[in-house]
C-alpha positions as CSV (number, residue, x, y, z in Angstrom):
1,M,118.2,-30.0,128.0
2,T,115.9,-27.0,127.6
3,D,116.0,-24.6,130.5
4,H,112.9,-22.8,131.6
5,V,113.0,-19.0,132.0
6,E,110.5,-17.3,134.3
7,P,108.5,-14.5,132.5
8,S,109.0,-11.0,133.9
9,G,106.9,-7.9,133.7
10,T,104.2,-8.0,131.1
11,D,105.9,-10.4,128.8
12,S,103.3,-12.8,127.5
13,R,105.7,-15.3,126.0
14,P,105.7,-18.8,127.4
15,P,108.5,-19.9,129.8
16,G,111.7,-20.8,128.0
17,F,110.6,-19.1,124.8
18,L,114.0,-17.7,123.9
19,N,115.8,-20.9,124.9
20,R,113.6,-23.0,122.7
21,I,114.4,-20.7,119.7
22,H,118.1,-21.0,120.1
23,Q,118.5,-24.4,121.8
24,S,117.0,-27.8,121.3
25,N,117.5,-31.3,122.4
26,K,118.8,-31.9,118.9
27,Q,122.1,-30.2,119.9
28,Y,122.8,-33.2,122.1
29,L,122.2,-35.8,119.3
30,P,125.6,-35.5,117.4
31,Q,127.6,-36.9,120.4
32,W,125.8,-40.2,119.8
33,L,126.5,-40.3,116.1
34,G,129.6,-41.3,114.3
35,V,131.2,-43.4,111.6
36,P,131.2,-46.0,110.2
37,A,127.4,-45.8,110.2
38,H,124.5,-47.4,108.4
39,I,121.4,-45.2,108.3
40,H,117.8,-45.8,107.3
41,H,115.6,-42.8,106.7
42,V,111.9,-42.8,105.8
43,A,109.5,-39.8,105.5
44,Y,105.7,-39.9,105.6
45,R,103.3,-37.2,104.4
46,M,100.5,-36.3,106.8
47,A,97.0,-35.8,105.4
48,N,95.9,-33.8,108.5
49,P,99.0,-32.4,110.2
50,P,97.4,-30.9,113.3
51,V,95.9,-34.3,114.1
52,E,98.6,-36.7,112.8
53,R,101.6,-34.8,114.2
54,P,100.7,-35.5,117.8
55,N,99.8,-39.1,116.8
56,S,103.3,-39.5,115.2
57,R,104.9,-38.3,118.4
58,R,102.9,-41.0,120.4
59,E,103.9,-43.5,117.7
60,F,107.6,-42.7,118.3
61,Q,107.1,-43.2,122.0
62,H,105.7,-46.6,121.4
63,L,108.6,-47.3,119.0
64,L,111.1,-46.5,121.8
65,Q,109.3,-48.8,124.2
66,A,109.2,-51.6,121.7
67,L,112.9,-51.3,121.0
68,E,113.6,-51.1,124.8
69,I,115.2,-47.7,124.5
70,S,115.1,-45.6,127.7
71,E,117.8,-43.0,126.9
72,G,117.0,-39.9,124.9
73,A,114.6,-36.9,124.8
74,I,111.4,-36.0,123.1
75,E,110.1,-32.5,122.2
76,D,107.0,-31.3,120.4
77,R,108.5,-31.9,116.9
78,F,111.7,-33.7,117.5
79,G,112.9,-36.7,119.5
80,Y,115.6,-39.3,119.7
81,G,116.5,-42.3,121.7
82,F,119.6,-44.5,121.8
83,K,121.0,-47.7,123.3
84,V,124.4,-49.5,123.2
85,A,124.8,-53.2,122.4
86,A,127.1,-55.5,124.3
87,N,129.7,-55.2,121.4
88,G,129.7,-51.4,121.7
89,D,127.6,-50.7,118.7
90,R,125.1,-47.8,119.1
91,L,121.5,-47.8,117.8
92,V,120.1,-44.2,117.5
93,V,116.4,-43.7,116.5
94,V,115.4,-40.1,115.5
95,W,111.9,-38.7,114.9
96,E,111.2,-35.3,113.5
97,A,107.9,-33.7,112.5
98,H,107.7,-30.9,109.9
99,T,104.9,-28.8,108.4
100,E,103.6,-31.5,106.0
101,Y,105.6,-34.6,106.8
102,Y,107.4,-36.5,109.6
103,S,110.4,-38.7,109.4
104,Y,112.3,-41.5,111.1
105,Q,116.1,-42.1,111.0
106,V,117.6,-45.3,112.4
107,W,121.4,-45.1,112.9
108,H,123.6,-48.1,113.4
109,V,126.9,-46.7,114.5
110,V,129.7,-49.4,114.5
111,R,132.3,-49.2,117.2
112,D,134.9,-51.3,115.3
113,A,135.8,-49.5,112.1
114,T,136.8,-52.8,110.6
115,T,133.3,-54.3,110.9
116,P,131.9,-54.7,107.4
117,L,128.8,-52.7,106.6
118,D,126.7,-52.9,103.5
119,F,123.3,-51.7,102.2
120,G,120.2,-53.5,103.2
121,P,118.7,-54.3,106.6
122,I,120.1,-52.7,109.8
123,T,122.5,-55.3,111.4
124,F,122.3,-53.9,114.9
125,P,121.9,-57.0,117.2
126,G,118.3,-57.8,117.7
127,Y,116.9,-54.8,115.8
128,M,113.7,-55.1,113.8
129,M,111.3,-52.3,113.0
130,P,108.3,-53.2,115.2
131,L,105.6,-51.0,113.6
132,C,104.2,-49.6,110.4
133,P,104.2,-45.8,110.5
134,L,101.2,-43.7,109.7
135,G,100.7,-41.7,106.5
136,I,101.8,-41.9,102.8
137,R,105.4,-42.7,102.4
138,V,107.3,-39.8,100.7
139,N,110.7,-41.5,100.3
140,A,113.1,-43.9,101.9
141,L,116.9,-43.8,102.0
142,D,119.6,-46.2,102.7
143,L,122.8,-44.3,103.6
144,L,126.2,-45.8,104.2
145,F,129.1,-43.8,105.7
146,L,132.5,-45.5,105.4
147,P,135.9,-44.1,106.3
148,Q,137.7,-45.5,103.3
149,E,138.4,-44.9,99.6
150,L,135.4,-44.9,97.3
151,P,135.1,-48.2,95.4
152,L,136.3,-48.1,91.8
153,E,133.8,-46.9,89.2
154,Q,133.2,-50.3,87.7
155,E,132.4,-51.7,91.2
156,L,129.7,-49.1,91.9
157,P,126.9,-50.5,89.8
158,A,127.0,-53.7,91.9
159,R,126.2,-51.7,95.0
160,L,124.0,-49.0,93.5
161,P,121.1,-50.2,91.3
162,G,120.2,-48.2,88.3
163,A,121.4,-47.3,84.9
164,M,123.6,-44.4,85.9
165,V,125.6,-43.4,89.0
166,Y,126.0,-39.8,90.1
167,G,128.7,-38.5,92.4
168,S,130.3,-35.4,93.8
169,R,132.9,-34.2,96.2
170,I,130.9,-32.5,99.0
171,L,131.9,-30.1,101.9
172,G,135.5,-30.0,100.7
173,D,137.7,-32.4,98.7
174,E,137.9,-35.2,101.3
175,I,134.3,-36.5,101.2
176,V,132.7,-38.2,98.2
177,A,129.0,-39.0,97.9
178,V,127.6,-41.3,95.2
179,T,124.0,-42.4,94.4
180,S,121.9,-43.8,91.5
181,F,118.5,-42.3,92.6
182,T,117.1,-45.7,91.9
183,P,115.2,-47.7,94.6
184,D,116.6,-51.1,95.5
185,E,114.8,-54.3,96.3
186,F,113.7,-52.7,99.6
187,D,112.3,-49.6,97.8
188,R,115.1,-47.4,99.3
189,E,117.4,-45.1,97.4
190,R,121.1,-45.8,98.3
191,Y,123.7,-43.2,99.1
192,L,127.4,-44.2,99.6
193,I,129.5,-41.5,101.4
194,C,133.2,-42.2,101.7
195,S,136.3,-40.4,102.9
196,T,139.8,-41.4,103.7
197,S,139.7,-39.0,106.7
198,E,137.6,-40.5,109.4
199,Q,137.8,-37.3,111.4
200,A,136.4,-35.2,108.5
201,L,133.6,-37.7,107.9
202,R,132.7,-37.8,111.6
203,Q,132.6,-34.0,111.9
204,Q,130.3,-33.7,108.8
205,V,128.2,-36.8,109.1
206,A,125.2,-35.0,110.8
207,K,125.2,-32.1,108.4
208,I,125.6,-34.4,105.4
209,V,122.6,-36.5,106.5
210,D,120.4,-33.5,107.2
211,T,121.3,-31.9,103.8
212,I,120.7,-35.1,101.8
213,V,117.5,-35.9,103.6
214,A,116.2,-32.4,103.1
215,I,117.0,-32.6,99.3
216,E,115.3,-36.0,99.0
217,N,112.3,-35.1,101.1
218,Y,111.4,-31.9,99.5
219,Y,112.3,-33.1,96.0
220,H,109.8,-35.9,96.4
221,L,107.2,-33.6,98.0
222,V,107.5,-31.4,94.9
223,M,107.1,-34.4,92.6
224,L,104.4,-36.1,94.7
225,P,101.4,-34.3,93.1
226,M,102.7,-34.9,89.5
227,K,100.0,-37.5,88.7
228,A,97.3,-35.2,90.0
229,F,98.9,-32.3,88.1
230,S,98.8,-34.4,84.8
231,R,95.1,-35.2,85.4
232,A,94.3,-31.6,86.1
233,V,96.0,-30.5,82.9
234,D,93.8,-32.8,80.9
235,Q,90.7,-31.7,82.8
236,I,91.3,-28.0,82.4
237,H,92.1,-28.5,78.7
238,D,88.7,-30.2,78.3
239,Y,87.0,-27.4,80.2
240,E,88.7,-24.8,78.0
241,Q,87.6,-26.5,74.8
242,R,84.1,-27.0,76.2
243,H,83.8,-23.3,77.3
244,L,85.0,-22.1,73.9
245,Y,82.2,-24.2,72.3
246,Q,79.6,-22.9,74.8
247,R,80.6,-19.3,74.1
248,A,80.4,-19.8,70.4
249,V,76.8,-21.2,70.8
250,L,75.8,-18.3,73.0
251,I,77.1,-15.7,70.5
252,E,75.2,-17.3,67.7
253,Q,71.9,-18.1,69.4
254,L,71.6,-15.7,72.3
255,G,69.5,-13.2,70.4
256,G,66.7,-15.5,69.4
257,T,66.6,-17.8,72.4
258,T,63.8,-18.1,74.9
259,P,64.3,-17.6,78.6
260,P,63.7,-21.3,79.4
261,T,66.5,-22.3,77.0
262,M,68.8,-19.7,78.5
263,Q,67.9,-21.0,81.9
264,K,69.1,-24.5,80.9
265,W,72.3,-23.0,79.6
266,L,72.8,-21.1,82.8
267,T,72.4,-24.4,84.8
268,V,75.0,-26.2,82.7
269,L,77.4,-23.3,83.0
270,T,76.9,-23.0,86.7
271,Q,77.6,-26.8,87.1
272,D,80.8,-26.4,85.1
273,L,81.8,-23.4,87.2
274,L,81.4,-25.4,90.4
275,Q,83.5,-28.2,88.9
276,V,86.3,-25.8,87.9
277,S,86.1,-24.2,91.3
278,R,86.5,-27.5,93.0
279,L,89.4,-28.4,90.8
280,A,91.0,-25.0,91.6
281,E,90.7,-25.5,95.4
282,S,92.1,-29.0,95.1
283,M,95.1,-28.0,93.1
284,R,95.8,-25.0,95.2
285,Y,96.0,-27.2,98.2
286,R,98.3,-29.7,96.5
287,L,100.6,-27.3,94.7
288,S,100.7,-24.2,96.9
289,A,103.9,-25.3,98.7
290,S,105.8,-26.3,95.6
291,V,107.6,-23.0,95.2
292,P,109.1,-22.9,98.7
293,Y,109.9,-26.6,98.6
294,D,111.8,-26.0,95.3
295,R,113.8,-23.2,97.0
296,I,114.6,-25.5,99.9
297,V,115.9,-28.1,97.5
298,Q,118.1,-25.5,95.7
299,S,119.4,-24.1,99.0
300,N,120.4,-27.5,100.3
301,L,122.1,-28.4,97.0
302,A,124.1,-25.2,97.4
303,A,124.9,-26.2,101.0
304,L,126.5,-29.4,99.8
305,Q,129.3,-27.3,98.2
306,E,129.5,-29.8,95.3
307,R,132.7,-30.3,93.3
308,P,133.1,-32.6,90.3
309,Y,134.2,-36.1,90.8
310,P,135.2,-37.3,87.4
311,P,134.0,-39.2,85.5
312,L,130.6,-39.2,87.4
313,R,128.0,-36.6,86.8
314,Q,127.2,-34.4,89.7
315,I,124.3,-35.2,92.1
316,S,122.8,-31.7,91.6
317,E,122.7,-32.3,87.8
318,Y,120.2,-35.1,88.2
319,V,118.0,-33.2,90.8
320,S,118.0,-30.0,88.8
321,W,117.2,-31.9,85.6
322,K,114.2,-33.6,87.3
323,I,112.9,-30.5,89.2
324,T,113.6,-27.7,86.8
325,G,110.3,-26.3,85.4
326,V,108.1,-28.4,87.6
327,T,107.1,-25.7,90.0
328,E,106.7,-23.2,87.1
329,G,104.4,-25.7,85.4
330,Y,102.4,-26.1,88.6
331,Q,102.0,-22.3,88.9
332,Q,101.1,-22.0,85.2
333,L,98.3,-24.6,85.8
334,L,97.0,-22.6,88.7
335,R,96.9,-19.5,86.6
336,R,95.1,-21.4,83.8
337,I,92.5,-22.7,86.3
338,D,92.0,-19.2,87.8
339,A,91.5,-17.7,84.3
340,M,89.1,-20.5,83.4
341,E,87.2,-19.8,86.6
342,K,86.9,-16.1,85.8
343,D,85.8,-16.9,82.3
344,F,83.0,-19.1,83.5
345,E,82.0,-16.4,86.1
346,A,81.9,-13.8,83.4
347,T,79.8,-15.9,81.0
348,V,77.4,-16.8,83.8
349,A,77.1,-13.1,84.7
350,V,76.4,-12.1,81.1
351,L,73.8,-14.9,80.6
352,R,72.1,-14.1,83.9
353,T,71.9,-10.4,82.9
354,H,70.5,-11.3,79.5
355,I,67.8,-13.5,81.2
356,E,66.9,-10.7,83.6
357,L,66.6,-8.2,80.8
358,R,64.5,-10.6,78.7
359,L,62.2,-11.2,81.7
360,Q,61.9,-7.5,82.3
361,E,60.8,-7.0,78.7
362,Q,58.3,-9.8,79.1
363,N,57.1,-8.2,82.4
364,I,56.7,-4.8,80.6
365,Q,54.7,-6.5,77.8
366,L,52.6,-8.3,80.4
367,Q,52.0,-5.0,82.2
368,D,50.8,-3.4,79.0
369,Q,48.4,-6.3,78.4
370,N,47.2,-6.0,82.0
371,M,46.6,-2.3,81.5
372,K,44.6,-2.9,78.3
373,L,42.6,-5.6,80.2
374,L,42.0,-3.2,83.1
375,I,40.8,-0.5,80.7
376,S,38.4,-3.0,79.0
377,V,37.2,-4.3,82.3
378,D,36.6,-0.7,83.5
379,S,34.6,0.1,80.4
380,T,32.5,-3.1,80.9
381,T,32.0,-2.2,84.5
382,R,30.8,1.3,83.6
383,A,28.4,-0.2,81.1
384,Q,27.2,-2.7,83.6
385,A,26.7,0.1,86.2
386,I,24.6,2.1,83.7
387,L,22.6,-0.9,82.8
388,Q,22.1,-1.7,86.5
389,R,20.8,1.9,87.1
390,T,18.5,1.5,84.1
391,V,17.2,-1.8,85.4
392,E,16.7,-0.3,88.8
393,S,14.7,2.6,87.3
394,L,12.6,0.2,85.3
395,S,12.1,-1.9,88.4
396,V,10.8,1.2,90.3
397,I,8.3,1.8,87.5
398,V,7.2,-1.8,87.4
399,I,6.8,-2.0,91.2
400,T,4.9,1.4,91.1
401,Y,2.7,-0.1,88.3
402,Y,1.9,-3.2,90.3
403,L,1.3,-1.2,93.6
404,T,-1.0,1.2,91.7
405,G,-2.9,-1.8,90.2
406,L,-3.3,-3.3,93.6
407,G,-4.3,0.0,95.1
408,S,-6.9,0.6,92.4
409,Y,-8.7,-2.6,93.4
410,V,-8.9,-1.5,97.0
411,L,-10.0,2.0,96.0
412,K,-12.7,0.6,93.7
413,A,-14.0,-1.5,96.6
414,C,-14.2,1.5,98.9
415,Y,-16.1,3.4,96.1
416,E,-18.6,0.6,95.8
417,M,-19.1,0.6,99.6
418,G,-19.7,4.4,99.5
419,W,-16.6,5.4,101.3
420,L,-15.2,7.3,98.3
421,K,-16.9,9.6,95.9
422,N,-14.6,9.0,92.9
423,A,-12.3,5.9,92.6
424,N,-10.3,7.3,89.6
425,V,-9.3,10.5,91.5
426,A,-8.2,8.3,94.5
427,T,-6.2,6.1,92.1
428,A,-4.5,9.1,90.6
429,I,-3.6,10.4,94.1
430,F,-2.2,6.9,95.0
431,V,0.2,6.7,92.1
432,P,2.9,9.1,93.6
433,I,2.5,7.3,96.9
434,A,3.2,3.9,95.1
435,F,6.2,5.5,93.3
436,A,7.7,6.8,96.5
437,T,7.2,3.5,98.2
438,S,8.9,1.6,95.3
439,F,11.8,4.0,95.3
440,T,12.3,3.7,99.0
441,L,12.3,-0.1,98.8
442,M,14.8,-0.1,96.0
443,T,17.1,2.3,97.8
444,V,17.0,0.5,101.2
445,G,17.5,-2.9,99.5
446,R,20.5,-1.6,97.5
447,K,22.2,-0.2,100.6
448,I,21.7,-3.5,102.5
449,I,23.2,-5.5,99.7
450,V,26.2,-3.1,99.4
451,K,26.8,-3.2,103.1
452,R,26.7,-7.0,103.2
453,M,29.1,-7.3,100.2
454,A,31.6,-4.9,101.9
455,N,31.5,-6.9,105.2
456,P,30.8,-10.5,104.3
457,A,32.2,-11.8,107.7
458,K,29.5,-9.8,109.6
459,D,26.7,-11.2,107.5
460,P,24.0,-12.2,110.0
461,A,22.7,-14.8,107.7
462,G,26.0,-16.6,107.8
463,H,26.6,-16.5,104.0
C-alpha cells in the first residue's frame, strides 16, 4: 500500500507525495488477474466531473458492499476489490476515474483452464450487477482471454457479430486479438484474445486490457460529439449565409437609411452574435479535448505493436479509418465559428459607428436650429424690452397727467377759498412734482417685481 512520508524543512507537499506519483495500489492488482478470463468493461462520461467523481467513488464502495467483497483497496481515482468462490474462481471488480469519465471492469478469472468460457453474462457463481452506474455510457466491452488456438476464420462470425472481423498479432507473435467493432445483443463490443502460450497471455493480460480499453474509451469520446458537430455545421452554415445577406443589405441601403431602421438592424445582428457566441462556447466545451484524445488513441494503437494476421484486416486499420480527419474537422468547425463570431462583431461595430455618426450629424443640425431659435428669441426679447420701456415711459406720463388733473382740482378749490392767489401758477408748479412722484412709483414697483421674480420661494404673499 501507499507509504506516508513525513514532510521535512519548508517542503509544502502533502505527505506521501512522491510515493503517490511512483506507486499506487494498482500495482498490487495484477497478482489477482490471470487467464482464462472473462472481462466486462463499461465507461461512463461525467457531466460534472468535480461532483460526479467523488459520487462514483462512493458508488463503487456500495458496489463492493452489495457484492460482499471485503478485500481490496480504494484511492481517490482508483479502486479494486476481489473475492474467491468455493471452486477457486476469482471475481475482481475495478473502478477507475479519469478526467472526463470513469469506468468499471469486472473480471471472472477461472481457476480450471478447461472450464468453458464464452461471451455474454459473467458466469461467476452468484454474480449479478446490483446497480445502474451514473452518467452517460461511453462504451461497453466484452473481452475473452483464452489460452488456446484462435478459432478458424469461418467460425469467428458466429462468436463476433457484424459484417467484418478485424484481427492482429499483438505484443509479439504469440498473441492474437480479433474483434468486429459491432455491439452484440447486450450492447457490448466483443474482443477475443487467444494464445497458445498461457504464460505469455498471463504476463500481458493486464497491459492488453488497459491498451484496448484506452483505445475504445478515447475513440468513443472523440466520436461522442459527432451528432452535435453535425448540427453545429448546419447551424454555422445558416449563419454564414444569413450574414452574407445582411452585409449585402447593409452595403446597398446603409447610406440612405434612418437611425431607427439602423437600430433595428443592430438589434438583429446583436441577437445573431449572441447565438453564435453561445454556439462557440458550447462547441469549444464539447470538442476541445478531441485533439489530445486522438493522440491517446494513436499512441495506444502503437503500443499494441500490431502485426498482420492474414487474412484479417488489422484492428488499427478500422480505428484509423473511423477517426482520421474527425479531430481536424472539429478544429475546422471551431475556426469557422470563431471567424463567424469576429465577422458579426465587426459588422456590429461598423453599424454602431455609423449610427453614432448619423446621430452626431443630427445633433449638430439640432444645435444649429437651436442657435437660430435662440437668436430669434433674443431679438424678440430685446424688442419686448424696448416696448416695455416705452410703455413704462408712457405710463409715467399718464400717471403724471392724472395726478396733475387731480391736483388742479385741489388747487382750484384752494384758490376759491382765498388760500392761493393764482391756481394756474400753482398747477404748473405741481406738474414736476406729479412727474417725480409717478417716476418714483414706477421705479419702486419695477424693483419689487424683479426681486420677487428672482426669489419666488421668498415671496411673502406665498405665490
